[in-house]
TORNU-630356 format. One record per residue (C-alpha): residue number from 0; residue in one letter; x, y, z. Coordinates in Angstrom, 2 decimals, decimal comma. Last residue first. Layout:
NODE | NUM | a | X | Y | Z
...
% end
This chain:
NODE | 354 | k | -8,78 | 7,88 | 14,41
NODE | 353 | t | -9,92 | 5,17 | 12,76
NODE | 352 | f | -8,34 | 2,04 | 10,34
NODE | 351 | a | -8,69 | -0,23 | 14,01
NODE | 350 | d | -12,17 | 0,91 | 14,34
NODE | 349 | k | -13,93 | -2,46 | 12,49
NODE | 348 | r | -11,00 | -4,99 | 14,40
NODE | 347 | g | -9,23 | -6,82 | 12,43
NODE | 346 | l | -6,08 | -4,69 | 12,48
NODE | 345 | t | -6,40 | -5,55 | 16,80
NODE | 344 | k | -5,89 | -8,93 | 15,97
NODE | 343 | s | -2,68 | -7,93 | 14,17
NODE | 342 | y | -1,49 | -5,48 | 16,82
NODE | 341 | t | -1,65 | -8,57 | 19,35
NODE | 340 | i | 0,05 | -11,11 | 17,73
NODE | 339 | l | 2,70 | -8,05 | 17,16
NODE | 338 | d | 3,09 | -7,48 | 20,72
NODE | 337 | e | 3,75 | -10,60 | 21,84
NODE | 336 | d | 6,67 | -10,75 | 19,16
NODE | 335 | s | 7,69 | -7,82 | 21,30
NODE | 334 | i | 7,70 | -4,13 | 20,13
NODE | 333 | g | 9,87 | -1,34 | 22,92
NODE | 332 | v | 12,14 | 0,26 | 19,70
NODE | 331 | f | 14,77 | -2,32 | 20,82
NODE | 330 | s | 11,97 | -5,67 | 21,64
NODE | 329 | f | 12,33 | -5,58 | 17,77
NODE | 328 | d | 14,43 | -8,84 | 17,27
NODE | 327 | p | 14,53 | -10,25 | 13,82
NODE | 326 | k | 15,31 | -13,58 | 13,69
NODE | 325 | k | 18,83 | -14,11 | 12,83
NODE | 324 | d | 20,06 | -15,16 | 9,05
NODE | 323 | y | 19,88 | -12,19 | 7,27
NODE | 322 | a | 20,76 | -9,64 | 9,54
NODE | 321 | f | 18,41 | -6,74 | 10,02
NODE | 320 | d | 20,20 | -3,40 | 9,35
NODE | 319 | t | 19,15 | -0,41 | 11,86
NODE | 318 | k | 18,74 | 2,96 | 10,91
NODE | 317 | m | 15,35 | 3,09 | 10,14
NODE | 316 | f | 14,26 | 1,01 | 13,62
NODE | 315 | d | 16,08 | 3,91 | 15,83
NODE | 314 | k | 13,92 | 6,46 | 13,39
NODE | 313 | l | 11,06 | 4,75 | 14,25
NODE | 312 | k | 11,76 | 5,03 | 17,90
NODE | 311 | k | 12,84 | 7,91 | 17,77
NODE | 310 | f | 9,61 | 8,88 | 16,24
NODE | 309 | g | 7,36 | 7,59 | 19,08
NODE | 308 | q | 9,27 | 9,10 | 22,07
NODE | 307 | d | 8,53 | 12,48 | 20,32
NODE | 306 | k | 4,84 | 11,64 | 19,97
NODE | 305 | d | 3,81 | 9,54 | 23,04
NODE | 304 | k | 0,41 | 7,34 | 22,71
NODE | 303 | k | 0,03 | 8,66 | 19,26
NODE | 302 | i | 3,20 | 7,87 | 17,97
NODE | 301 | e | 3,64 | 4,24 | 19,96
NODE | 300 | e | 0,17 | 3,63 | 18,23
NODE | 299 | y | 1,21 | 4,27 | 14,50
NODE | 298 | f | 4,94 | 2,63 | 15,42
NODE | 297 | g | 2,43 | -0,48 | 16,21
NODE | 296 | y | 0,56 | -0,30 | 12,95
NODE | 295 | s | 4,07 | -0,21 | 11,28
NODE | 294 | l | 4,87 | -3,52 | 12,77
NODE | 293 | v | 1,78 | -5,45 | 11,31
NODE | 292 | i | 2,02 | -3,99 | 7,60
NODE | 291 | s | 5,54 | -4,60 | 8,23
NODE | 290 | i | 4,88 | -8,13 | 9,72
NODE | 289 | g | 2,91 | -9,08 | 6,17
NODE | 288 | e | 5,45 | -6,92 | 3,78
NODE | 287 | l | 8,30 | -9,29 | 5,09
NODE | 286 | l | 6,36 | -12,29 | 4,26
NODE | 285 | n | 5,70 | -10,86 | 0,63
NODE | 284 | r | 9,49 | -10,57 | 0,34
NODE | 283 | e | 9,84 | -14,10 | 1,29
NODE | 282 | l | 7,37 | -15,04 | -1,63
NODE | 281 | s | 8,24 | -12,89 | -4,51
NODE | 280 | i | 12,21 | -14,30 | -4,08
NODE | 279 | p | 10,63 | -17,73 | -4,31
NODE | 278 | l | 11,87 | -19,45 | -0,56
NODE | 277 | p | 14,64 | -21,48 | -1,02
NODE | 276 | n | 14,35 | -25,46 | -1,23
NODE | 275 | n | 15,22 | -27,47 | 1,85
NODE | 274 | e | 13,14 | -29,95 | 1,69
NODE | 273 | k | 11,16 | -29,91 | -1,75
NODE | 272 | s | 8,36 | -27,62 | -2,76
NODE | 271 | e | 5,38 | -28,88 | -4,29
NODE | 270 | s | 2,60 | -28,13 | -0,56
NODE | 269 | q | 4,96 | -25,52 | 1,17
NODE | 268 | w | 4,98 | -23,72 | -2,24
NODE | 267 | k | 1,39 | -23,93 | -2,32
NODE | 266 | k | 1,18 | -22,79 | 0,79
NODE | 265 | l | 3,14 | -19,93 | 0,54
NODE | 264 | e | 1,05 | -18,36 | -2,37
NODE | 263 | q | -2,25 | -18,83 | -1,02
NODE | 262 | l | -0,54 | -17,22 | 2,56
NODE | 261 | t | 0,57 | -14,35 | 0,47
NODE | 260 | e | -2,97 | -13,97 | -1,56
NODE | 259 | i | -5,08 | -14,28 | 1,67
NODE | 258 | s | -2,60 | -11,59 | 3,50
NODE | 257 | f | -2,45 | -9,13 | 0,87
NODE | 256 | t | -6,72 | -9,18 | 0,37
NODE | 255 | k | -6,85 | -8,19 | 4,27
NODE | 254 | a | -4,03 | -5,66 | 4,57
NODE | 253 | y | -5,08 | -3,75 | 0,70
NODE | 252 | l | -9,20 | -3,88 | 2,65
NODE | 251 | y | -8,00 | -2,13 | 5,84
NODE | 250 | g | -5,31 | 0,57 | 3,52
NODE | 249 | n | -8,93 | 0,66 | 1,40
NODE | 248 | t | -10,88 | 1,15 | 4,27
NODE | 247 | r | -8,61 | 3,88 | 6,10
NODE | 246 | l | -8,43 | 5,66 | 2,32
NODE | 245 | k | -12,63 | 5,39 | 1,99
NODE | 244 | s | -12,97 | 6,63 | 5,13
NODE | 243 | v | -10,63 | 10,00 | 4,23
NODE | 242 | e | -13,29 | 10,05 | 1,20
NODE | 241 | n | -16,43 | 10,35 | 3,42
NODE | 240 | e | -14,73 | 12,38 | 6,08
NODE | 239 | n | -14,02 | 15,45 | 3,45
NODE | 238 | f | -10,90 | 17,08 | 4,58
NODE | 237 | g | -11,10 | 19,21 | 7,50
NODE | 236 | q | -7,42 | 19,64 | 8,11
NODE | 235 | n | -7,54 | 17,34 | 11,34
NODE | 234 | e | -9,14 | 14,80 | 9,08
NODE | 233 | l | -6,55 | 14,88 | 6,68
NODE | 232 | y | -3,48 | 14,82 | 9,42
NODE | 231 | d | -5,45 | 11,44 | 10,43
NODE | 230 | y | -5,46 | 10,09 | 7,61
NODE | 229 | t | -2,07 | 11,25 | 6,60
NODE | 228 | l | -0,35 | 9,40 | 9,59
NODE | 227 | y | -1,50 | 6,17 | 9,39
NODE | 226 | d | 0,20 | 6,56 | 5,76
NODE | 225 | m | 3,02 | 7,78 | 7,54
NODE | 224 | t | 3,14 | 4,58 | 9,38
NODE | 223 | y | 2,47 | 2,52 | 6,38
NODE | 222 | t | 5,87 | 4,51 | 4,74
NODE | 221 | v | 8,14 | 3,80 | 7,75
NODE | 220 | v | 7,80 | 0,04 | 7,79
NODE | 219 | e | 7,38 | -0,26 | 3,82
NODE | 218 | p | 10,82 | -0,97 | 3,61
NODE | 217 | f | 11,50 | -4,08 | 5,51
NODE | 216 | a | 13,86 | -6,34 | 5,23
NODE | 215 | q | 16,51 | -3,78 | 2,46
NODE | 214 | n | 16,36 | -6,25 | -0,37
NODE | 213 | f | 17,96 | -3,23 | -2,25
NODE | 212 | l | 21,09 | -2,00 | -0,41
NODE | 211 | h | 22,79 | 1,01 | -0,84
NODE | 210 | q | 20,19 | 3,09 | 1,01
NODE | 209 | l | 20,90 | 1,08 | 3,83
NODE | 208 | k | 24,35 | 2,43 | 5,42
NODE | 207 | s | 23,29 | 5,63 | 4,76
NODE | 206 | n | 20,05 | 5,46 | 6,42
NODE | 205 | m | 18,51 | 9,01 | 6,83
NODE | 204 | v | 18,72 | 9,48 | 3,08
NODE | 203 | g | 17,30 | 6,38 | 2,05
NODE | 202 | d | 14,21 | 6,44 | 4,69
NODE | 201 | i | 13,64 | 10,03 | 3,83
NODE | 200 | m | 13,65 | 8,54 | 0,49
NODE | 199 | h | 10,68 | 6,22 | 0,84
NODE | 198 | m | 8,82 | 8,68 | 3,13
NODE | 197 | t | 8,74 | 10,68 | 0,17
NODE | 196 | e | 6,91 | 7,76 | -1,62
NODE | 195 | h | 4,45 | 7,91 | 1,07
NODE | 194 | n | 3,52 | 11,41 | 1,59
NODE | 193 | l | 3,22 | 11,66 | -2,40
NODE | 192 | s | 0,48 | 8,67 | -2,21
NODE | 191 | q | -1,61 | 9,46 | 0,46
NODE | 190 | l | -2,06 | 13,22 | -1,60
NODE | 189 | d | -3,08 | 11,22 | -4,56
NODE | 188 | f | -5,49 | 8,85 | -3,20
NODE | 187 | i | -7,72 | 12,53 | -2,34
NODE | 186 | s | -8,57 | 11,79 | -6,12
NODE | 185 | n | -7,16 | 12,55 | -9,41
NODE | 184 | d | -5,73 | 9,20 | -9,62
NODE | 183 | k | -2,14 | 10,32 | -10,57
NODE | 182 | t | 0,81 | 7,52 | -10,20
NODE | 181 | v | 3,39 | 8,88 | -8,19
NODE | 180 | l | 7,05 | 8,11 | -9,29
NODE | 179 | g | 9,95 | 9,31 | -7,09
NODE | 178 | y | 13,64 | 9,37 | -8,10
NODE | 177 | h | 16,06 | 9,96 | -5,97
NODE | 176 | k | 19,74 | 11,19 | -6,66
NODE | 175 | n | 23,29 | 10,03 | -4,86
NODE | 174 | f | 24,57 | 9,66 | -8,46
NODE | 173 | f | 26,00 | 6,47 | -7,82
NODE | 172 | p | 23,55 | 5,62 | -5,05
NODE | 171 | d | 21,03 | 5,23 | -7,43
NODE | 170 | h | 17,62 | 5,42 | -4,87
NODE | 169 | f | 14,50 | 4,16 | -6,10
NODE | 168 | t | 10,97 | 4,70 | -5,72
NODE | 167 | i | 7,14 | 3,89 | -6,54
NODE | 166 | g | 4,14 | 4,87 | -6,90
NODE | 165 | g | 0,18 | 4,28 | -5,91
NODE | 164 | y | 0,69 | 1,09 | -7,74
NODE | 163 | n | -3,02 | -0,60 | -8,75
NODE | 162 | e | -2,18 | 0,62 | -12,77
NODE | 161 | m | 1,23 | -1,01 | -13,33
NODE | 160 | g | 0,33 | -4,27 | -14,78
NODE | 159 | k | 0,18 | -2,12 | -18,20
NODE | 158 | l | 2,71 | 0,78 | -17,96
NODE | 157 | v | 1,52 | 4,33 | -16,32
NODE | 156 | r | 0,17 | 7,50 | -18,05
NODE | 155 | s | -1,49 | 9,68 | -14,99
NODE | 154 | s | 2,13 | 10,58 | -14,06
NODE | 153 | i | 3,68 | 13,18 | -11,37
NODE | 152 | q | 7,38 | 12,46 | -11,64
NODE | 151 | y | 9,69 | 13,75 | -8,56
NODE | 150 | n | 12,89 | 14,03 | -7,51
NODE | 149 | t | 13,28 | 17,04 | -10,06
NODE | 148 | r | 10,77 | 18,79 | -8,01
NODE | 147 | d | 13,38 | 19,78 | -5,67
NODE | 146 | k | 11,94 | 21,50 | -2,52
NODE | 145 | l | 9,92 | 18,49 | -1,60
NODE | 144 | l | 13,42 | 16,73 | -1,05
NODE | 143 | a | 14,68 | 19,46 | 1,04
NODE | 142 | l | 11,10 | 19,42 | 2,76
NODE | 141 | a | 11,29 | 16,46 | 3,75
NODE | 140 | t | 14,96 | 16,12 | 4,97
NODE | 139 | p | 14,18 | 19,31 | 7,26
NODE | 138 | t | 10,71 | 16,79 | 8,80
NODE | 137 | i | 12,28 | 13,53 | 9,17
NODE | 136 | e | 15,64 | 14,63 | 11,33
NODE | 135 | e | 13,80 | 17,72 | 13,68
NODE | 134 | d | 10,64 | 16,09 | 13,76
NODE | 133 | e | 7,58 | 18,38 | 13,86
NODE | 132 | l | 5,40 | 16,19 | 11,96
NODE | 131 | s | 3,07 | 18,82 | 11,07
NODE | 130 | q | 6,21 | 20,27 | 8,91
NODE | 129 | y | 5,55 | 16,95 | 7,08
NODE | 128 | f | 2,14 | 17,67 | 6,39
NODE | 127 | a | 2,80 | 21,18 | 5,17
NODE | 126 | e | 5,22 | 20,00 | 2,83
NODE | 125 | s | 3,05 | 17,02 | 1,52
NODE | 124 | f | 0,15 | 19,31 | 0,98
NODE | 123 | a | 2,17 | 22,25 | -0,63
NODE | 122 | f | 3,42 | 19,60 | -3,30
NODE | 121 | l | 0,06 | 18,26 | -3,76
NODE | 120 | y | -0,74 | 21,90 | -4,37
NODE | 119 | d | 1,33 | 22,81 | -6,98
NODE | 118 | e | 0,64 | 19,32 | -8,70
NODE | 117 | s | -2,82 | 20,19 | -9,10
NODE | 116 | i | -5,86 | 17,90 | -7,38
NODE | 115 | n | -8,64 | 17,80 | -9,69
NODE | 114 | i | -11,20 | 15,89 | -7,74
NODE | 113 | p | -12,73 | 12,36 | -8,28
NODE | 112 | q | -14,90 | 11,03 | -5,57
NODE | 111 | y | -13,02 | 7,73 | -4,36
NODE | 110 | p | -14,71 | 4,33 | -5,32
NODE | 109 | l | -15,62 | 2,24 | -2,58
NODE | 108 | d | -14,47 | -1,27 | -1,58
NODE | 107 | e | -16,95 | -2,44 | 0,77
NODE | 106 | r | -15,96 | -4,46 | 4,07
NODE | 105 | d | -15,06 | -7,86 | 4,53
NODE | 104 | e | -14,31 | -8,43 | 8,31
NODE | 103 | m | -10,62 | -9,11 | 8,77
NODE | 102 | g | -9,60 | -13,05 | 8,93
NODE | 101 | a | -6,56 | -12,63 | 6,25
NODE | 100 | l | -4,83 | -9,93 | 8,75
NODE | 99 | n | -5,14 | -12,79 | 11,66
NODE | 98 | e | -4,02 | -15,05 | 9,19
NODE | 97 | l | -1,02 | -12,96 | 8,02
NODE | 96 | l | 0,15 | -13,23 | 12,34
NODE | 95 | g | -0,16 | -16,73 | 12,64
NODE | 94 | t | 1,80 | -17,05 | 9,34
NODE | 93 | v | 4,70 | -15,03 | 10,47
NODE | 92 | f | 4,78 | -16,83 | 13,69
NODE | 91 | s | 4,92 | -20,06 | 11,80
NODE | 90 | l | 7,60 | -19,15 | 9,83
NODE | 89 | y | 9,47 | -18,12 | 12,80
NODE | 88 | s | 9,18 | -21,91 | 13,95
NODE | 87 | p | 10,24 | -23,09 | 10,72
NODE | 86 | n | 12,87 | -21,26 | 10,34
NODE | 85 | r | 13,05 | -20,66 | 7,21
NODE | 84 | l | 11,83 | -17,35 | 7,54
NODE | 83 | f | 15,17 | -16,29 | 9,38
NODE | 82 | t | 17,20 | -17,03 | 6,00
NODE | 81 | y | 16,56 | -13,87 | 4,29
NODE | 80 | p | 17,93 | -14,60 | 0,96
NODE | 79 | q | 20,51 | -12,39 | -0,66
NODE | 78 | y | 19,31 | -11,00 | -3,89
NODE | 77 | a | 22,45 | -10,77 | -6,09
NODE | 76 | h | 20,90 | -13,53 | -8,89
NODE | 75 | d | 17,51 | -11,60 | -8,75
NODE | 74 | a | 19,31 | -8,48 | -9,09
NODE | 73 | l | 21,11 | -10,02 | -12,53
NODE | 72 | r | 18,18 | -11,62 | -13,67
NODE | 71 | e | 16,43 | -7,84 | -13,52
NODE | 70 | y | 19,59 | -6,92 | -15,30
NODE | 69 | r | 19,23 | -8,91 | -18,37
NODE | 68 | m | 15,38 | -8,35 | -18,48
NODE | 67 | q | 16,36 | -4,40 | -18,68
NODE | 66 | r | 18,56 | -5,18 | -21,75
NODE | 65 | s | 16,07 | -7,25 | -23,46
NODE | 64 | t | 13,78 | -4,58 | -22,97
NODE | 63 | h | 10,40 | -5,75 | -21,13
NODE | 62 | v | 6,68 | -5,49 | -22,37
NODE | 61 | e | 4,10 | -6,97 | -19,77
NODE | 60 | l | 0,84 | -8,64 | -22,08
NODE | 59 | n | -1,75 | -7,40 | -20,21
NODE | 58 | g | -4,16 | -6,24 | -23,01
NODE | 57 | k | -1,71 | -4,94 | -25,62
NODE | 56 | s | 1,44 | -4,80 | -24,73
NODE | 55 | l | 3,12 | -2,69 | -27,53
NODE | 54 | v | 0,55 | 0,23 | -27,65
NODE | 53 | n | 1,67 | 0,40 | -23,69
NODE | 52 | y | 5,36 | 0,39 | -24,31
NODE | 51 | f | 5,32 | 3,71 | -26,87
NODE | 50 | g | 2,70 | 5,60 | -24,41
NODE | 49 | t | 5,14 | 4,28 | -21,38
NODE | 48 | y | 8,61 | 5,73 | -22,75
NODE | 47 | r | 8,24 | 7,77 | -25,79
NODE | 46 | l | 4,59 | 9,00 | -24,99
NODE | 45 | t | 6,37 | 9,90 | -20,95
NODE | 44 | g | 4,25 | 8,89 | -18,20
NODE | 43 | c | 7,69 | 7,74 | -16,33
NODE | 42 | n | 6,58 | 4,10 | -16,44
NODE | 41 | e | 8,76 | 2,67 | -18,41
NODE | 40 | l | 11,75 | 5,03 | -17,22
NODE | 39 | m | 11,13 | 3,60 | -13,94
NODE | 38 | t | 11,65 | 0,05 | -15,09
NODE | 37 | f | 14,15 | 1,11 | -17,01
NODE | 36 | y | 16,63 | 2,93 | -14,15
NODE | 35 | q | 15,59 | 0,54 | -11,91
NODE | 34 | y | 17,08 | -3,09 | -13,67
NODE | 33 | l | 20,27 | -0,47 | -13,84
NODE | 32 | v | 20,23 | 0,07 | -10,02
NODE | 31 | f | 20,27 | -3,37 | -9,40
NODE | 30 | a | 22,95 | -4,33 | -11,77
NODE | 29 | l | 24,69 | -1,45 | -10,28
NODE | 28 | s | 24,42 | -3,13 | -7,21
NODE | 27 | k | 25,44 | -6,51 | -8,13
NODE | 26 | r | 28,29 | -5,18 | -10,19
NODE | 25 | e | 29,92 | -3,21 | -6,88
NODE | 24 | q | 29,59 | -6,48 | -4,36
NODE | 23 | v | 31,26 | -8,33 | -6,84
NODE | 22 | d | 33,98 | -5,43 | -8,03
NODE | 21 | t | 35,47 | -5,88 | -11,63
NODE | 20 | s | 33,31 | -3,14 | -12,96
NODE | 19 | e | 34,04 | -1,95 | -16,85
NODE | 18 | a | 30,76 | -2,99 | -18,50
NODE | 17 | y | 29,27 | -2,59 | -15,36
NODE | 16 | h | 30,21 | 1,39 | -15,35
NODE | 15 | d | 29,76 | 1,57 | -18,97
NODE | 14 | i | 25,92 | 0,45 | -17,94
NODE | 13 | l | 25,87 | 3,12 | -15,10
NODE | 12 | a | 26,79 | 6,06 | -17,77
NODE | 11 | e | 24,54 | 5,19 | -19,95
NODE | 10 | q | 21,84 | 5,31 | -17,17
NODE | 9 | h | 22,89 | 8,64 | -15,53
NODE | 8 | k | 22,94 | 9,54 | -19,00
NODE | 7 | e | 19,04 | 8,37 | -19,46
NODE | 6 | m | 18,44 | 10,31 | -16,00
NODE | 5 | e | 19,85 | 13,80 | -17,10
NODE | 4 | k | 17,77 | 13,38 | -20,04
NODE | 3 | i | 14,42 | 12,53 | -18,17
NODE | 2 | n | 15,29 | 15,59 | -15,79
NODE | 1 | w | 12,31 | 14,46 | -13,50
NODE | 0 | m | 9,56 | 16,83 | -12,62
% end
């Protein structure tokens, strides 16, 4: 589990570093990393941190320390907008993808069956899953990360407002350390969560250029792809079919609900904003995630067709830095805009999340 004392030392050292630094870009990175330290420690599951803040927060009120709020503001100020989203034509295209996802058929959200999964079993499962991928880069990177348990914190105690998060992960480039938090649900979902957060770490390790960028355009593409592959792996390993089906259904429902809420937020912004007003950061990130939901399904389909070529395309994508002001072109991995439209429609079918 996390070495909390080490994290505190890193945090304090970076606070001092921030105060002394005169490099603008470095200060931007420092502000974001410090904000992440505050967020992660507040949700680490210890009584000193998460328990204390849960007592203070009373209901749904979120509690933030003054220093955390300061670094959060600095991180937002340093955020570089993806201006290609302001292009009316491309924004209309993304809206179309979200509308296809929002139009999915309604499903019943069923609770998972409670099961007691030990931490040792969680890690053994994730190691076996990544070994099954048999990829010459992803597999050894995953095994090295999973071997170092100080990269991870497994906790059932989360800060109010974070209850629906399966986990959160960030990379501290200054001390070259990954921190993944998995919220223990005591259900089959825990297995998906650990695979998901581990893939975030793999993404950072394999792309040394992007791991320092806190507003990477499509960080969820590779993790959602792993979610799809986890469903298949669970079925192949003989896990309870009903529970695996619930995982697939919840993935389906997340895409639908997320898309509806993002479209509502976009419509509200369009009705209230003046000409040339920038997109709010939260809305911009949601639009990028909408693209990611569809794109990840495309990579999953590519891997199913040809495992080696599919993973090669996924890794090529992981190692690509997308421009802030240029419409993203995924044709280099064999996925066109027309393919994305098709995938967004396919996701709405009943069999989209089945093996």
